[in-house]
N, C-alpha and C positions, 0 to 999 in steps of 0.2 A: 433453441432458446437464445434470444439475443442478450448480450451483456455489454454494459459500458464499464470502462475501467479508468481508475485514476492512479497515477504514479505519484507518491508522496515525496516531494523534494523541497518542502517548504521550511525545513529546520535551519537552525543556526550552525550546526556542526561544530559545537564547541570542543569536542574531543578530537577534532581534526584541525585544530588551530584556526577555525573559521573557514577552511576551504569548503567550497560548495560540493558536498559529497557526490551528488549525481554527475558532476563533471570531472571528478578525480579519475585518473586512468588506471585500468586493469588490463594488462596485455595490450597496451596501446589503444584502448577503446574506453570512452567514458563509461562509468558504471551504469548510467541510465541507458546507454545503448545496449548493454547486455540485457537489461531488464526489458526494454522494448522488444528486442528480438525474441525473447521467450514469451512475452505477453501478446504480441501481435496476432499470432494464430488463435489465441483464446478469446479475444474481445472484438466486438463489432465497432467499438468506438473507444478512443483513448484520449485522456486528458493528462496534463502534467500540472501538479500543484507546486508552484515555485514562488518564492518571495524575494529572491536575489538573482542576479545574472539572467534576467528575463530574456534578453536578446539571444543569449547563448542557448537557452532552452527552446526558444522559438525555432531555432535551426533544425530541430528534430521533426518539424512539420506536424505537430499536434497542438491543439489549443492549450495555451498556458493560462492557468487560473491562479490568481493571487488571493491570499487570505483576505477576508472582508475587513479585518482590522489589522493593525500592525503590532499586535501584542505577542505574536509567535506562541499561540496557545497550544500548539501541538497537532498531532495527527487528526484529531476530530475536526479541526477546521477544514482539512482536506476532505475528510469523509463528507462533511456538510456540502462542500462545493461540488463534489462528485454527484451527490444525491440531487442537488438543485439543477445541475446542468445536463445530467444524463438524459439521453433520448429513450433509453430502454428501462425496463422494470427492475433489472438486476444490476447492481453496481459492485464491482470488484475493486478492492484497494490493495496496493502493494507498495513497499518502500523502494526508494531509488537505489538503496545500497545492498541489495540482495541479488547478486548476479546469477545465482544458481536456482532461482525460484522454479518450482515444479512446472513442467510442460503440460501437466494435466490439472493444474491448480483450479481453474474455473470449473472444469467438468466435475471434479471430485467434490468441491465445495457445493456446487449446485445439487449434485446427487444427494449429499448429506442433508442439505436443506429440505429438499423435496421429501426424502424418506422420513425425516423427523418432523415435518410440517412446522418448521420454524421460519422466522423472518431474517435470521442472521446465521451464517455458519463461519466458523473460525478454524484455521489450521492449528493442529497440534502435532507434536512429535516427541518421543522419548519422555513423556510425562510433562512437557512444557507446552504452554499455549503461545501462539504467535498472533496476538490480537490485530496487528496491522495487515495481516494476510486474511482478508475478510470479504465475504460476499453478503450483500444486504439487499432486501427488497426496498424499493423507493418509498414504500409506505411507512418506513421508520423515520423519515425526515422530520415530522413534527415533534416526535419524542426527542430527537437529537437536538433540534433547535431549542426546545425548552431546557434541556440539560445544560447546554452551553449558556443560555440566558441566565441560568442560576449560578453561573461562575464555576461550574464543574468542568473538568478537563480529562479525567482518567478514562482511557479507552475501555479497559476491561470492565470497569464498574458500570459504564453505560451499557455495554453489550450484555452484561449479566442481568440488567434490568429489563431486557427484552426476551422474547422467545428465541433462544439461540441453541445451537448445537456445535460441538467440536468434531472436527473430522481429522482422523489420525493419518499422518503422513510418515510414520516411523520407518516405513520401507525406504525412505529417501532422506536420511539423516542430515546430509549437507545442504539440503534445499533452502534452509532458512538461515544460513550463515549471513550475518549482516556485518558490514565493515564500518565500525565506528571510529577506528583509529588507523593511523598509517601502519602500525604494527600488524593489525588485522589484515590489512591490504597486502603487506609483504608476506605474511604467512600463507595467504591464499595463492599469491603468485607462485610461491614455492610448491605448493600442493598441486597446482595445475600444471 
């Protein structure tokens, strides 16, 4: 099964004093490089959704897609871009600030989607859902476009309005660590 993926790096990173999170270093490598290395074996096509530092992101040699408006409406803008530009019928979304994402993320989300006969599958672990770790069928694009046109932006609310399933990754509890602050980054550096 072929999968397109989009790495979400389009936020303002207000909790990191405006530093572009994907370009912040962890073990001397930009966070997005860690994500790319884990994602590359899982996807047949990769896009980066970024709204700042475009030339820096272009250096990773994947198409860089900017939000269609400049309102920074959040991850769903990246979801929509991925669905619009993907060559394949399945689109995987991941954030740029989760350097330990599962090496079997796409495979398990796809399996969960096919087994439950849903249009969207979302990662969960330890009782928490991780809505931006998501696999979608391209067929959900009209629904998402309508949702955004109505001024809605909440990821989980839109997902729950669709046929969706949660896929449990509790066997890999650190996989969804996301680095929102420099303190989070320092803590992970120590842990690694």
